MDAnalysis code that builds the backbone (N, CA, C; Angstrom):
import MDAnalysis as mda
import numpy as np

u = mda.Universe.empty(306, n_residues=102, atom_resindex=np.repeat(np.arange(102), 3), trajectory=True)
u.add_TopologyAttr("name", ["N", "CA", "C"] * 102)
u.add_TopologyAttr("resid", np.arange(1, 103))
u.add_TopologyAttr("resname", ["MET", "ASN", "ASN", "ASN", "HIS", "ASP", "ILE", "ILE", "PRO", "ALA", "ASP", "ILE", "SER", "TRP", "LYS", "ASP", "ILE", "THR", "PRO", "GLY", "GLY", "THR", "ILE", "THR", "CYS", "SER", "GLY", "ASN", "ALA", "LYS", "TYR", "PHE", "LYS", "THR", "GLY", "ASP", "TRP", "ARG", "SER", "LYS", "LYS", "PRO", "ILE", "PHE", "LEU", "GLU", "GLU", "LYS", "CYS", "LYS", "GLN", "CYS", "LEU", "LEU", "CYS", "VAL", "PRO", "ILE", "CYS", "PRO", "ASP", "CYS", "ALA", "ILE", "PRO", "LEU", "ASP", "GLU", "GLU", "GLY", "LYS", "ARG", "THR", "ASP", "PHE", "ASP", "PHE", "PHE", "ALA", "CYS", "LYS", "GLY", "CYS", "GLY", "ALA", "CYS", "ALA", "LYS", "ALA", "CYS", "PRO", "PHE", "GLY", "ALA", "ILE", "GLU", "MET", "GLU", "GLU", "GLY", "GLY", "LYS"])
u.atoms.positions = np.array([
    [-16.239, -59.126, 15.858],
    [-14.885, -58.605, 16.031],
    [-14.346, -58.135, 14.693],
    [-13.887, -56.890, 14.648],
    [-13.304, -56.352, 13.414],
    [-11.843, -56.737, 13.312],
    [-11.390, -56.927, 12.095],
    [-9.962, -57.077, 11.853],
    [-9.590, -56.147, 10.713],
    [-8.333, -56.094, 10.351],
    [-7.879, -55.174, 9.314],
    [-8.575, -55.393, 7.986],
    [-9.017, -56.611, 7.720],
    [-9.692, -56.891, 6.460],
    [-11.034, -56.156, 6.382],
    [-11.633, -55.876, 7.537],
    [-12.900, -55.152, 7.562],
    [-12.690, -53.642, 7.407],
    [-11.520, -53.141, 7.785],
    [-11.261, -51.708, 7.804],
    [-10.615, -51.223, 6.521],
    [-9.642, -51.952, 6.001],
    [-8.878, -51.532, 4.830],
    [-9.517, -52.111, 3.570],
    [-9.906, -51.255, 2.629],
    [-10.490, -51.753, 1.381],
    [-9.511, -52.667, 0.633],
    [-10.046, -53.640, -0.043],
    [-9.228, -54.648, -0.722],
    [-8.372, -54.066, -1.842],
    [-8.743, -52.928, -2.412],
    [-7.986, -52.385, -3.539],
    [-6.811, -51.500, -3.114],
    [-6.502, -51.426, -1.807],
    [-5.359, -50.659, -1.329],
    [-4.190, -51.603, -1.090],
    [-3.066, -51.248, -1.676],
    [-1.839, -52.030, -1.527],
    [-1.097, -51.596, -0.273],
    [-0.225, -52.431, 0.233],
    [0.597, -52.064, 1.380],
    [1.465, -50.851, 1.064],
    [1.753, -50.618, -0.210],
    [2.570, -49.479, -0.624],
    [1.825, -48.151, -0.449],
    [0.498, -48.206, -0.362],
    [-0.326, -47.005, -0.229],
    [-0.640, -46.637, 1.218],
    [-0.236, -47.478, 2.150],
    [-0.571, -47.263, 3.555],
    [0.592, -46.573, 4.259],
    [0.290, -45.555, 5.055],
    [1.312, -44.843, 5.818],
    [1.921, -45.788, 6.845],
    [3.252, -45.860, 6.911],
    [3.889, -46.713, 7.928],
    [3.508, -46.259, 9.333],
    [3.308, -47.177, 10.228],
    [2.947, -46.852, 11.605],
    [4.008, -45.999, 12.271],
    [3.587, -45.042, 13.063],
    [4.501, -44.187, 13.801],
    [5.110, -43.053, 12.987],
    [4.755, -42.932, 11.729],
    [5.294, -41.872, 10.888],
    [4.363, -40.661, 10.926],
    [4.930, -39.509, 11.167],
    [4.159, -38.272, 11.170],
    [4.213, -37.703, 9.763],
    [3.059, -37.537, 9.143],
    [3.015, -37.121, 7.746],
    [2.694, -35.643, 7.548],
    [2.397, -34.931, 8.635],
    [2.124, -33.502, 8.496],
    [2.659, -32.781, 9.725],
    [2.851, -31.496, 9.592],
    [3.382, -30.723, 10.711],
    [2.310, -30.509, 11.769],
    [2.748, -30.312, 12.962],
    [1.835, -30.013, 14.056],
    [2.336, -28.781, 14.785],
    [1.439, -28.024, 15.332],
    [1.833, -26.859, 16.111],
    [0.779, -26.605, 17.175],
    [0.998, -25.605, 17.962],
    [0.094, -25.336, 19.070],
    [-1.281, -24.873, 18.630],
    [-1.429, -24.539, 17.378],
    [-2.755, -24.171, 16.885],
    [-3.689, -25.375, 16.952],
    [-3.127, -26.560, 16.778],
    [-3.930, -27.780, 16.744],
    [-3.733, -28.672, 17.963],
    [-2.680, -28.448, 18.732],
    [-2.380, -29.298, 19.879],
    [-2.264, -28.440, 21.123],
    [-2.891, -28.864, 22.197],
    [-2.932, -28.086, 23.436],
    [-1.598, -28.207, 24.182],
    [-0.615, -27.439, 23.753],
    [0.698, -27.493, 24.386],
    [0.698, -26.814, 25.747],
    [-0.290, -25.987, 26.020],
    [-0.368, -25.308, 27.309],
    [-0.487, -26.247, 28.489],
    [-0.884, -27.482, 28.270],
    [-1.003, -28.449, 29.358],
    [0.345, -28.833, 29.962],
    [1.416, -28.692, 29.220],
    [2.716, -29.078, 29.752],
    [3.665, -27.894, 29.911],
    [3.105, -26.729, 30.021],
    [3.884, -25.498, 30.202],
    [4.552, -25.505, 31.586],
    [5.838, -25.131, 31.653],
    [6.541, -25.054, 32.932],
    [6.552, -23.636, 33.499],
    [6.461, -22.649, 32.620],
    [6.377, -21.254, 33.052],
    [5.195, -20.599, 32.357],
    [4.601, -19.636, 33.020],
    [3.435, -18.944, 32.471],
    [3.793, -17.479, 32.226],
    [3.549, -16.980, 31.015],
    [3.810, -15.570, 30.763],
    [2.689, -14.701, 31.347],
    [3.096, -13.603, 31.920],
    [2.133, -12.641, 32.474],
    [2.238, -11.377, 31.619],
    [1.114, -10.974, 31.022],
    [1.058, -9.781, 30.174],
    [0.762, -8.570, 31.045],
    [1.705, -7.642, 31.094],
    [1.551, -6.402, 31.865],
    [1.120, -5.301, 30.903],
    [-0.168, -5.208, 30.693],
    [-0.742, -4.332, 29.669],
    [-0.326, -2.868, 29.838],
    [-0.179, -2.418, 31.076],
    [0.180, -1.014, 31.309],
    [1.597, -0.692, 30.824],
    [2.457, -1.677, 30.694],
    [3.821, -1.460, 30.198],
    [3.931, -1.655, 28.683],
    [2.946, -2.299, 28.094],
    [2.991, -2.640, 26.668],
    [2.821, -1.389, 25.798],
    [3.712, -1.221, 24.826],
    [3.661, -0.089, 23.891],
    [3.132, -0.514, 22.518],
    [2.641, -1.737, 22.432],
    [2.077, -2.279, 21.189],
    [3.083, -2.260, 20.031],
    [4.345, -2.508, 20.335],
    [5.359, -2.580, 19.278],
    [5.238, -3.889, 18.500],
    [4.613, -4.880, 19.110],
    [4.336, -6.197, 18.523],
    [5.589, -7.015, 18.215],
    [6.714, -6.693, 18.839],
    [7.924, -7.500, 18.642],
    [7.754, -8.913, 19.200],
    [6.867, -9.078, 20.148],
    [6.630, -10.394, 20.753],
    [5.845, -11.327, 19.833],
    [5.015, -10.780, 18.978],
    [4.111, -11.603, 18.161],
    [4.843, -12.525, 17.199],
    [5.737, -12.036, 16.343],
    [6.373, -12.955, 15.399],
    [7.408, -13.884, 16.034],
    [7.883, -13.545, 17.230],
    [8.898, -14.382, 17.880],
    [8.274, -15.614, 18.541],
    [6.992, -15.574, 18.809],
    [6.307, -16.696, 19.468],
    [6.225, -17.892, 18.522],
    [6.840, -19.020, 18.895],
    [6.821, -20.189, 18.012],
    [5.465, -20.889, 17.953],
    [4.548, -20.498, 18.833],
    [3.262, -21.185, 18.902],
    [2.069, -20.307, 18.593],
    [2.303, -19.116, 18.075],
    [1.214, -18.190, 17.742],
    [0.270, -18.005, 18.927],
    [0.838, -17.855, 20.104],
    [0.043, -17.764, 21.330],
    [-0.226, -16.325, 21.765],
    [0.118, -15.352, 20.905],
    [-0.145, -13.951, 21.227],
    [-1.133, -13.421, 20.187],
    [-2.412, -13.436, 20.522],
    [-3.427, -12.999, 19.558],
    [-3.507, -11.488, 19.431],
    [-3.996, -11.055, 18.292],
    [-4.249, -9.639, 18.031],
    [-5.758, -9.429, 17.928],
    [-6.217, -8.263, 18.360],
    [-7.647, -7.964, 18.244],
    [-7.963, -7.391, 16.856],
    [-9.192, -6.952, 16.676],
    [-9.649, -6.436, 15.372],
    [-8.873, -5.199, 14.931],
    [-8.322, -4.470, 15.903],
    [-7.575, -3.239, 15.604],
    [-6.079, -3.500, 15.409],
    [-5.664, -4.751, 15.499],
    [-4.263, -5.092, 15.334],
    [-3.424, -4.920, 16.588],
    [-4.068, -4.799, 17.745],
    [-3.346, -4.687, 19.012],
    [-3.270, -6.053, 19.671],
    [-2.145, -6.296, 20.322],
    [-1.997, -7.579, 21.000],
    [-2.902, -7.646, 22.225],
    [-3.355, -8.848, 22.523],
    [-4.198, -9.073, 23.695],
    [-3.473, -10.061, 24.608],
    [-4.148, -10.528, 25.641],
    [-3.530, -11.480, 26.561],
    [-3.212, -12.778, 25.824],
    [-2.422, -13.608, 26.435],
    [-1.943, -14.844, 25.815],
    [-3.050, -15.864, 25.587],
    [-2.853, -16.678, 24.580],
    [-3.687, -17.850, 24.350],
    [-3.013, -18.986, 25.111],
    [-3.473, -19.240, 26.324],
    [-2.828, -20.238, 27.170],
    [-3.094, -21.664, 26.695],
    [-4.026, -21.846, 25.787],
    [-4.254, -23.143, 25.152],
    [-3.014, -23.529, 24.339],
    [-2.376, -22.520, 23.720],
    [-1.257, -22.768, 22.819],
    [0.111, -22.525, 23.453],
    [0.202, -21.625, 24.407],
    [1.493, -21.228, 24.970],
    [2.152, -22.369, 25.728],
    [3.421, -22.626, 25.398],
    [4.160, -23.666, 26.119],
    [5.148, -23.080, 27.119],
    [5.164, -21.761, 27.262],
    [5.971, -21.122, 28.294],
    [7.455, -21.060, 28.002],
    [7.837, -20.926, 26.754],
    [9.262, -20.916, 26.396],
    [9.968, -19.636, 26.814],
    [9.233, -18.518, 26.920],
    [9.809, -17.256, 27.355],
    [10.426, -16.408, 26.260],
    [10.343, -16.825, 25.015],
    [10.907, -16.043, 23.908],
    [10.273, -14.666, 23.838],
    [8.994, -14.576, 24.103],
    [8.293, -13.288, 24.050],
    [8.820, -12.323, 25.101],
    [9.074, -12.831, 26.295],
    [9.578, -11.988, 27.380],
    [10.971, -11.456, 27.046],
    [11.784, -12.274, 26.414],
    [13.126, -11.836, 26.019],
    [13.069, -10.817, 24.890],
    [12.074, -10.909, 24.033],
    [11.947, -9.994, 22.893],
    [11.350, -8.646, 23.277],
    [10.635, -8.591, 24.377],
    [9.938, -7.351, 24.762],
    [10.909, -6.329, 25.344],
    [11.076, -5.176, 24.679],
    [12.004, -4.162, 25.172],
    [11.426, -3.301, 26.314],
    [10.154, -3.487, 26.641],
    [9.498, -2.649, 27.639],
    [9.176, -3.382, 28.944],
    [9.544, -4.652, 29.036],
    [9.268, -5.419, 30.249],
    [7.795, -5.683, 30.472],
    [7.043, -5.775, 29.385],
    [5.594, -5.973, 29.495],
    [5.206, -7.439, 29.613],
    [6.197, -8.327, 29.604],
    [5.929, -9.755, 29.762],
    [6.890, -10.300, 30.813],
    [6.339, -10.920, 31.839],
    [7.125, -11.573, 32.860],
    [6.776, -13.048, 32.869],
    [7.752, -13.877, 33.189],
    [7.517, -15.315, 33.250],
    [7.358, -15.741, 34.701],
    [6.263, -16.444, 34.977],
    [5.942, -16.907, 36.310],
    [6.192, -18.416, 36.396],
    [6.876, -18.860, 37.419],
    [7.126, -20.290, 37.609],
    [5.808, -21.014, 37.888],
    [5.742, -22.255, 37.505],
    [4.581, -23.065, 37.830],
    [3.691, -23.402, 36.669],
    [3.650, -22.600, 35.679],
    [2.981, -22.945, 34.439],
    [1.501, -22.736, 34.324],
    [0.696, -23.288, 35.168],
    [-0.758, -23.296, 34.952],
    [-1.408, -21.962, 35.219],
])
């Protein structure tokens, strides 16, 4: 049976250990699958898109990828949490929000 004495080296003081429950670095959808708890799903209507890219910087989760030519592609549903900011930013109606999320 392991205990803390087996895990923590003897030369580390309690002052050097991160307090439990403290988040020491930022997290975002790039590293966490926020798409699992999405309540709405964005639908990309490519035929309406004019590639103005106004949706890209407004996305808080970097869920709108660009291809090699700098054009936006369909959503990264791994990262998208369905906030709808992109749909509100799109002046051409190329993004619609669908209820249900998945």
